[in-house]
C-alpha positions in Angstrom: 3.4 5.6 16.8 6.5 7.7 16.9 10.0 6.1 17.2 13.0 7.6 18.3 16.5 6.8 18.2 19.0 7.2 21.4 21.5 9.0 19.3 21.9 10.5 15.7 23.5 8.6 12.9 23.3 11.4 10.2 21.5 8.5 8.2 17.5 8.2 7.5 15.3 6.9 10.0 11.7 6.4 10.6 10.4 8.7 13.1 6.9 7.4 13.1 4.4 5.0 11.1 0.8 4.2 11.2 -2.2 2.7 9.1 -1.1 3.7 5.4 1.6 5.9 6.0 5.5 6.2 7.6 7.4 9.1 8.3 11.3 9.2 7.6 13.3 12.2 9.6 9.8 13.6 10.0 8.5 13.7 6.5 5.1 11.8 5.6 4.8 9.2 3.1 1.6 7.5 2.0 2.7 6.0 -0.9 5.2 2.7 -1.7 8.7 3.9 -1.4 12.1 2.6 -0.6 14.5 4.0 2.3 18.2 3.7 2.1 20.4 5.1 4.8 21.4 8.1 2.3 18.5 8.5 0.3 14.7 7.8 -0.5 13.2 6.4 -3.5 9.7 8.0 -3.1 6.4 6.2 -5.5 8.3 3.1 -5.6 6.3 1.3 -8.6 4.3 -1.3 -6.8 1.1 0.3 -5.2 0.2 -2.8 -3.5 1.2 -6.4 -2.6 -0.8 -7.9 -5.3 1.0 -5.8 -7.8 4.3 -6.8 -6.8 6.6 -8.1 -9.7 10.3 -9.2 -10.3 11.1 -5.8 -11.9 10.5 -3.9 -8.6 13.0 -6.1 -6.9 15.3 -5.9 -9.6 15.5 -2.1 -8.9 16.7 -3.1 -5.2 18.9 -5.7 -6.9 21.1 -2.4 -8.9 21.4 -0.4 -5.8 23.3 -3.6 -4.1 22.4 -3.6 -0.3 23.5 -6.0 2.1 19.7 -7.0 2.8 16.4 -5.9 2.1 13.4 -5.5 4.4 10.5 -6.2 2.3 7.4 -4.7 4.5 4.4 -6.0 2.9 1.8 -3.6 4.5 -0.3 -4.1 7.4 0.2 -8.0 7.7 3.0 -10.4 6.9 2.6 -11.9 3.3 5.2 -13.9 1.5 5.8 -13.2 -2.3 6.2 -16.0 -4.6 9.5 -17.2 -5.3 9.8 -15.9 -9.0 9.3 -12.4 -7.5 12.4 -12.5 -5.2 14.6 -14.1 -7.6 16.5 -10.8 -8.6 17.6 -10.5 -5.0 18.4 -14.6 -4.7 20.7 -14.3 -8.0 22.4 -10.8 -6.7 23.1 -12.7 -3.4 21.4 -10.3 -1.5 19.5 -10.7 1.8 15.8 -10.5 2.0 13.8 -10.2 5.3 9.7 -10.4 4.7 7.9 -8.7 7.4 5.1 -6.2 7.9 5.6 -2.8 7.1 5.7 -1.5 10.9 8.4 -4.2 11.7 10.5 -3.4 8.7 10.6 0.3 9.9 11.8 -0.6 13.3 14.4 -3.1 12.2 15.4 -0.6 9.3 16.3 2.1 12.4 18.2 -0.7 14.3 20.5 -2.0 11.2 21.1 1.6 10.2 22.1 2.4 13.8 24.7 -0.3 13.4 26.1 1.2 10.3 24.8 -1.6 8.0 23.8 -1.1 4.2 20.1 -2.0 4.4 17.1 -1.0 2.3 13.6 -0.8 3.3 11.2 -1.4 0.4 7.8 -0.7 2.0 4.2 -1.5 0.4 1.9 0.9 2.4 -1.6 0.2 0.8 
């Protein structure tokens, strides 16, 4: 599916997504990644939901966004509390959703000027 914003914000936005991939500003990614309004951290370490560990979310805590959108792949899956602890301790909001919903929500929050991070597991 292709996504379009009604106006350009100058920030990263998801422009398409599908089974096992997302596109940010027209660039296709097929591995787990973190997308911020001003940069992309490609090849984020967990390659699947089952590989997700606390240290992966510690990376997000050091970036200090207002909220993290954790896209858990094609289906919604909730991580164990010990995995999300780094964000809780840093007082960073966390929303868990499937990857496609995370892409759509990220675009909306970026358009509002929010400091958001999308952490997507694509496998």
